[in-house]
N, C-alpha and C positions, 0 to 999 in steps of 0.2 A: 021701538025700542034695540037699542044696542046693545049686545051683551056685552057686559064685562070679560071678560076671560079672554078672548082675544087682545086688547089693550092693556090686561095686567102678564099676556106671555108678552107682548114686544118688549113689556119694561125691565122685564125678566131675563133677556137675552141682548138687552142695548144697553141694561145697568153697569156692566164689565167695562164694555167698551166706552164709556161717558167715563167713569173713573179713570180709566187707564189714559184716556183721552188728558184730563185734569191733568194726572199726576206727568206725565211728560212734555205739560208746558208750565210745569213750578219750578224750573228753572229754564233763562233761555240763555244759550251763548252766540256771540257775532262776534268778527274780528273786521279789523282792516289794516289793508297793507299800508309797509312806510316802505318797504322796502326786502322783495319777496325773490329778486334776481342777483344768484349771488356766486363767488369761486367755490370751491372744495373747502375753503378754508376762512372764507366769508360768515357775514352772522347777517341773518334775516330778523327784520323788524316789524313786529305788529304791534295792535292796540286792542285789545279784549274786551267786552263788553259783558258784563253778569247781568241779568235780571233777575230778580228775585218777584215770582210772579203768585206769594203763594200770601196767604191770609196772616200770618205771623211773619215775626224776623227768626233770622238763622243765621247759623255760621256755617260757611260755605267751602269745603276745601278743593281745594284743586290739584289734580294729578300731571307729575311732571312727566312728558313725554317722552319712553323712552328710546325716541330716536337721536343719533346723536345730540349736541348737547343743549336743553336750554335751561334757560333762566327768566325764572319767574319774578315778577316785583313782587308779589304776594301770594302764600301761595294758599291762607284761610282768610277769608273777607267775610267780618260780622254784618249782614245785611237788615235793614229793615225791610217792615212787610210793604211789599210795591215797591219796589226801588233798585236803583242800576249803579254798579261801580262799575270803573275799569282797574286795569291790569296792565304792566306792559310786559309783552314777550319778546326772546330773544332765542333766538334757535340758527346754532350752528352744524355743519353735516359731520357727519362722521367721518371720519377719515378713508374708510373702502370706501366712499359715495365713488358712483356713476354718473355723468355727465345724465342729466333727466328731470321730468318733475316728480313731484311727489307731494303727497298730499298728507298731513300730521294730523291726526288726533288730537285737540285736548278738550279734556271733560272734567268739567266742576259737579260735586256731588253734595248735598246736604252733610254734616259731619255727624248728624243726629241721626238723619234716617237715609241708607244708601237708595233709594227707591227714589229720590226725590233727585234727580239728576238731570243735565244737559251737556250736549258735546258741543263743538263746530270744529271746522275741519284747516287746517293753513296750510294755504298752496306754497310750495317753492320750487325755485328753476334754478336748479344745480349748472351754472355752464361750465365748468373746469371739471376736472378731477386727478387726482395724483398716480400715477403708472400703478398695475394692477399686476404685478406678475408674480404666476404663482408658481414658486418650486416643486418640484418632486424628486425622491428618488428609488428607484425599483431595486433597490435590494429585495431580497426578502423577508419578511417578520423576523419567523426560527433561521437562527442562522447557527452552525457546526464549523470548527476549527477546519478552515481550507480557503484558498484564494479565491475571491468573486470579483466580478466587473461589474463595479459601481455607474452605472448614468445617472447623470444629474439633469433633468429636459426641465427648462425655463419657460412656461406658456405666458404671452399677455392674452389676459379674458377682458382689457379693457377696450376702449371702444378709440382709442387714438395707439398710433406708433409711439413708439419708447426707445430713446438710444442712449448710451451714456454707462452702460449696467455691465456691472460688476459683483462676486459674491464669493462668499467662503461657503466652505462646509468644515467641521468639526465632530468629534467625537473623541470619549476616552476608548475606542477605537483602533484608532490610525491620528498621525499630526494631520494638524488644520490643513484647510488644500485652496490654494486661492483659484481661480479663476476670472477671465474677461467672454460675454456675454453681449456687447454690441448692442447692438439692434435689433426688435424684434416688431415686424407691422402686427396692426391689432388682431387679434383671435385668432395668431399662427403662435407656434410652439416650435424649439430649438435645442438639440444639446446642447447645454454648456459646459457639461464633464465629462471625461470615461476616464475612469483611472481603477486600479487594483488594489483591493484592500483584502488584506491579511487577517484573518480571524485564526489569532495563536491560541494552543494550546493554554495558554496559561491566561488567556480572557476569563475574567471573570462570568460564570456562570447568573444568568439573571437579567433584567430589565438594563438596557442600555440607550440614550438618546444621540439621533443626530439631528445637530443644528444646522440649518443652510439660513444664512443672512444673503437678502440682496441690495445692492445698492446703488442709485443712479447717480453717479459721483462720488459725496464724501456722505453723502445722505443715505441712511437707512430707512429702505421704503419698503421690506417685508422682512418679518423675520418666519421660519417654519421648522417644527420640532418633529422626524420621526422617530419612529421607538421602536427599537429592534431587540428582539430575543437573543442571547445565547442558553440552545440548549447543550445539556448535557451530553458528551460522548465519550464511548471509548472507543479506543485506535491505536492498536500501532502497525509500523508501515516494519517489514524488512527489503533492506536495499541490502544487493548481494553484488561481492566482486571477486571473479573468480580470477587467480591466478596460477599459469600454467608453470609447472618447472619439464627437467631433465625427465627427472627421475619420478614425479607426482603432479598434485594438480591439490591447488590447497580452492577451496572457497570459504570467502573472511562473510559474516552476516552480522548486519549494524540495526539492530531492530530497538526502533524508537516510539515511543510514546506521541504523538500526535494530535491524541483526542486532549480531551480538558476535566477528565477524570483519572485518578489513579487508576491500575491496571496491572491486575495479577492473577497470571497466566503462565501456558508451555508454548515454547517453539520446536514444529515438528518437521523430521525430514525422515523421505521413505528412502530404502538403496534398496540396490537388490542382493540378495546372500551373500553373494562368492566376494565383495565386497569386505566384510567381514574382517578376513584375513591382511586387510592392508590400511583399516583407515586408526586415526589418529584424533582426539576432536578435546579441544580446548575454551573454556574449561572443560572437565571432564561430565561427557552429555551420559543418560541414561538407556539403554537398548534394550529397547524388547521388541517382541514379534508382531509381524503383521501380515494379513495376506499379500503372497507374492513377494514376501522380502522380510524386511526387518526396520525397522524404524527410531532415531534418535531425536532426545530431546532434551531440551533444555526449558528450567524454570525460570521466570523473572518476574517483579516486581517494581514496577517504574509508576515513576511520579510524571504526571503532564510536563512534555520537552526533556526528561530523560531518556538513555542511552545506553544499550549493549551490545558489547561485540562478542560475539561466538565466533568459533574456526572449526572447521573438518577438514583434515588432509585423506587425500589418499597418498601412499607412496607405493613405489612400484618396486622399489630393490628386490625385496623379495624373490617376485615374484621373477625380478632381471638375474635375480642367483637360482633360481628354479630353471629357468631356461637353458641357465648356462649349465647348467647339472644333465636335464637332458639334450642338449646339444653334444655334449662331452661324452653322454653316454651312448648318443645316437650314433657319436662318429666312431667310438670304440667298439658299437656293434656292427656297422656297418665295414669299419676295416679290420674287426677283427671277430665277432660274436657270429657274425655271417658264415658259418664255416664250412666251405669247401671240400677242404680234408681235414680230415679228422683219425687221429691217433690212439689208440688202446693199448697200454704196456702190463704186463702182467711178470710175475716172475715167482717159480716153482723151481725146491727142491730137486736136485738130479743127481742122484748118492755125496757124496763129497761135495759137487760144483753146485752153481745158481744157473737156471735156463732162465733166458729174461727170452721172451715173444714181445714181439713190437705191430701190430694192425694198423694197417692206413690205411685208409678207403678216401676215394672222392663221391664227394655223397649230394656234389652237383650236379648240375645240368648239361656242361658244357666237360670236354675236355682239357684237361690245364697239365700244362710243359714247364719243366725245369723245376722240379720240383726237388727241396733238400729235405731232409730231415738227420736230427745229429740227436747221439745220446750221449750222455758223459757218464765216465766208469770212475765215478772216487775210488782213492785211497781210503783202508788197504784190499780193495777188489783189484783183480789184477786180470784181464782179458782171457780167454781162453779161444783160438785160434779154429771153434768150429764152428764154423758159420751154415745157416739152410741154405734153405730157397736162393740168398741170394748175399753175396758178399760186399760187403761195404767198399764206396770207392775211396777215402781216406782214411789212415787211424793215424793221430796228433796225441802228442802228449800235452795238457792243457792242464793247467791248476792243481799240479800234483799229482793228478790222473791221466786218463785217455779219455780221446773222443772220438767216437766212430760215427762216420759221416756218411751217405748213402743220398745218389743222387739220380734221378728218374728223367729221363726225358719228356716222358707222357705217360697222367695218367687219365684213362678213360670212365666218363659217368659210369658211378656203382661196380668201378673197378678197385679190390680188395687185393692190396699185399703184402705180406705175412715176413717177415724178417725174424731170426732165432740166432740167438749168439749166446754163451757159456761163461760165465763168472766163475774164479774163485776164491779163497782169499786168501792172505799171505801172514794174516793174524787167523788166530780164534775169535769168534764171540759168539754172545751167548744170551738169545732175547731176538729183539725184531732186526729184521736189517731192512733200509726203507732205500729206497732208488728213486733219486730223481726222475723230473718229467724231461719226456723228450721233447725235441725242439723241429716243427715243421713250416718250411718256409716254403713263398709260391706267391704267384702274385695276384690281385683280385681282376676280373672283368676292367673294371676302371682303371687297374695299369700299378694302382699303390703294391707297396707290399703287405704281405702277410703273415701275421706270426703268432701261429698257435703252437701250445703244447698238450703234451697228453697228460694224463694221471702219473700220480708216481703209484710205483710199486712194493709193494711192501711181503716179507717171507719171515716166519716163526721156526725157530730152531735151534739146533747147532752144526754150525760147522768148524769141521777140522781143520786144524793149521797143514798149512800144504806143505811138501816136503819139498 
């Protein structure tokens, strides 16, 4: 006796397969080719038969294929049980189709029960194709105010050589540009356009489109869009012009907001400390201490594309004046100040007379020849011809008084000579008597004449009127 359990197990395992097989054959679709070899813009035609193998009548819904453009004579068929209906199907390839063979699936389902379904594959051979030109632009996606090089590349991704090509590229960021492409072999690429693109500071921040159109002759065969984003940028450039003058130097700086955002900031220039005496600025700059010197700064607020001109100037006129004064002082020091022969004058009362003493000394390191010492005796004083160690060489009247002159052939280094003479007044005076400086003349080592003066001399008291 055969056990029932193995048979029951077999039924349990095979039952779903039996039901699935039954459902799979509820709708049967077949197709008959009328024409299936077409150009890229041709129409393939088929007759599709739908068989309802169900035991019940049903409404059958046909799904239009998404490949290309399909036209069905009926999309919903009302079918009795165990019946067959035929519809016509027309297929047009998509515009970007390539040469080749394709299998397009057509699906039919019960409008009430989608599990009741059937399919058929319609084969189509595409014999020709439109040109397949894919353009690309190598600009970065994020752009800032700057000059960029834009390369536009056209690639033939089709299976046939394409000629008579041209194109245009346009955007609100730049003017429309046209370009010739010519001929591109299959599966090759070429640079169709290379140009400069300036992203100006006034360009609006945000997303912008670059539109590329490719034509074969007058026919548009490809339109492509590249999206780029203008990024916000704070950027100020400083262009400096240096103007050199005879007595100074000027720096003219043009500050320009080359970004696309308003900028509120300051411009700084660091300078050596010694230039403070000679600098002027326009407009007036703020000055502050800085490490190793000081710095001047101008505050600015600039909108995109706005400019500001600042200027600072070094005038060396004060420096030239100082140098001239120093040169003059140096010359005076050289010719007058480096006193190799000095003279000291003093006066004392000697009874009713005044006794004048002049000490002349060579303080240099060389012997000096042809030295002249002259002393003026102003009125109402009168020379008393009472000389000490040396008599004057010349006595002459001058300016209402007398001038006493001594001449020395040579005075040796560190040699000092003392000259003495007496004076008396033709009028009495009370108070202070001041005698003028004595004058010393000689020639310096370089040959130029040197004139030195002694100090003035004074004496207080009363001097009687001379008899």
